[in-house]
C-alpha angles and dihedrals in degrees: 000000000000107000090220092062125081122238111286121244116274121239112263115267095013102065100126096046092040093052091049095050092044092048094049089049091052091050092051091049091049090051090052092050091048091050089055090056101271122159118286140182124290117271090242091061091051091051092049092051092046091052092047095048100037124032094029090054096051099085096051092043091052092047097048095043091048092053092046091049092050092048091047091051094052093045094046093045092053092052097041090048090066090067097033094251101126089132088075093057092099091052092055094048095045097046093041095051099039098041103035123355104048092055093043094048090047090052092049092049091049091049093054099038106029106017093054089050092051092049094049092047094052093041090052090049090051092048090050091049091240091130089052088052090054090053091049089053090051095251117140107232092206094056094040100042111016104042096055091050092046092047093048094054094043093049094048098040096084097052091046091050092050091051092046093049092048091050092049094049093047091047089060090061097082092053093047095047104033102032106029104030103245118144120239093244092049092050094049093044091052091048092054092045092052094048106092129172089248094058090045098052093042091052092048092046092051093046094050089048091052091050091051090050090051091052093047094046095047095045091045092055093044096050093046097044123123123260101254138083090252090054090058091060092044091051091050092052093044091050093056093045093047092047092053093047092049091048093052092045091049092047092052094045096047093046092053092045096047092045091050090050091052099250 
C-alpha cells in the first residue's frame, strides 16, 4: 500500500475482519521492508517505548502474578490434600505459572496499561491529522508508528514473563509451608524438579505471542479510529477488549495444539 494513501474502504458486512487482515498484511510488508534496510524510527523513540512498556510495567506484573501464584497454591493444596498428595503442590504452582499463567497475566497487564496507551496515542494522532501529514510526507505510518510499538512489546515480553513466573512461584511458598506442612527446601526442590525446558519455552512462546497480539490490536484500533474526541475513547476501549479476546483465543488454541502434539 502506498503510504500516501488512506486506508481503502472495507467491503460491506466484513469490515472488522477485513481491517484486521489488511492491517496484519501491512505490518508484515513493513517488517519485510525494514529487514531489507528500509527507514525506521529514531533510536530515541525506541528507548521511550521500551521504558514505557517495560520498567513501568514491572511492579504491576509482579503484584498480579504473586497474587495468582498464592491463590493457585491454596487452591491446589486444598484439592491435593484430599488424596494426600500435598508434595505435588510445588509442581502444580510451577508448571501453572511458568507454562500458562505468567504469560497470560503479563499479556493482560500489557493490554490494560500499554495497549490502551498505544491506541489512544494513535487515535489522537489520527484525529489531529498527524497520520495524514506523515502520508503526505511519504512516511509509512505502519513502519513509523506500529513497528516500534510491536518491537518494544515483543522484546520486553520475555523478561516480564520470567519475573512474573518467578514471583508467582515464590508467592506459593507461604501456602505450601504454613498451610500444608511442606518444608522450604522441599518446596524449592520440587519447583526446580518440575521446571523443564519444555515448560519454559512454551511459556515464553505464549507470552511473546500475547504481547504481539496486544500491540497489533491496540495499533489497529488506533490507526482506524474516527476523527473525533469521542472516537479516541472508543478506540481505547475497543483496543483493550480486542486484546483480551485475542489473548484468550490464543491461549486456548496454543494449549490444545501443544497438548495434542504431546508437549
